[in-house]
C-alpha positions as CSV (number, residue, x, y, z in Angstrom):
1,M,0.0,0.0,0.0
2,T,1.3,3.4,-0.9
3,P,-0.4,5.9,1.5
4,S,-0.2,8.8,-0.9
5,K,-2.2,6.8,-3.4
6,T,-4.7,5.4,-0.8
7,A,-8.0,6.7,0.4
8,L,-10.4,5.8,3.1
9,L,-14.0,6.4,2.3
10,T,-16.8,6.4,4.9
11,I,-20.4,6.8,4.0
12,D,-23.1,8.2,6.3
13,L,-21.2,8.3,9.6
14,Q,-23.5,11.1,10.8
15,N,-25.9,11.6,13.7
16,D,-29.1,10.7,11.8
17,F,-27.7,7.2,11.2
18,L,-25.6,6.7,14.3
19,H,-27.0,8.7,17.3
20,P,-29.7,7.1,19.4
21,D,-31.7,10.4,18.9
22,G,-31.2,10.3,15.1
23,A,-33.8,9.0,12.6
24,Y,-32.7,5.3,12.8
25,G,-32.4,5.4,16.6
26,R,-35.9,6.9,17.0
27,A,-37.2,4.1,14.7
28,G,-35.6,1.5,17.1
29,Q,-33.0,0.5,14.5
30,G,-29.8,1.5,16.4
31,A,-27.2,-0.9,17.6
32,A,-24.1,-0.7,19.8
33,S,-22.0,-1.9,16.8
34,I,-23.2,1.0,14.7
35,L,-22.5,3.5,17.5
36,A,-18.9,2.1,17.8
37,L,-18.0,2.8,14.2
38,P,-16.6,6.3,14.5
39,D,-14.3,5.3,17.3
40,R,-13.2,2.2,15.5
41,I,-12.5,4.1,12.2
42,L,-10.7,7.0,13.8
43,P,-7.3,5.3,14.4
44,L,-7.2,4.1,10.8
45,K,-8.1,7.5,9.5
46,Q,-5.5,9.2,11.7
47,S,-2.8,6.7,10.6
48,L,-3.6,7.0,7.0
49,T,-3.7,10.8,6.9
50,K,-0.5,11.1,8.9
51,A,1.2,8.9,6.3
52,G,-0.1,11.1,3.5
53,G,-3.3,9.3,2.5
54,T,-6.7,10.8,1.9
55,Y,-9.9,10.6,4.0
56,V,-13.2,11.2,2.3
57,S,-16.6,11.3,4.1
58,A,-19.7,11.1,2.0
59,Q,-22.9,12.1,3.8
60,F,-26.4,11.4,2.5
61,T,-28.6,14.5,2.9
62,L,-32.2,15.1,2.0
63,V,-32.8,18.7,0.9
64,P,-36.4,19.6,0.4
65,G,-37.3,20.7,-3.1
66,R,-39.8,23.3,-4.1
67,N,-42.5,20.5,-4.3
68,S,-41.8,19.1,-0.8
C-alpha cells in the first residue's frame, strides 16, 4: 500500500444514522456496533492521513425541493 495513493471512504457516519436520537435510533434501529463505528475508524483515519493518505466522508442528505 502506498499511503499517498490510498483513500479511506466512509459513508453516512452522521448523527441521523448513528446517534440514538437520530432517525434510525428513533425508529428503534440503532445498535451498539453502529455507535462504535466512529471510534473504530478514527485510528485508521489518523494513521492514513498522517502517512499522506486521503480521508473522504460522504454524507447522505435530504434537501427539500420546491414541491416538498
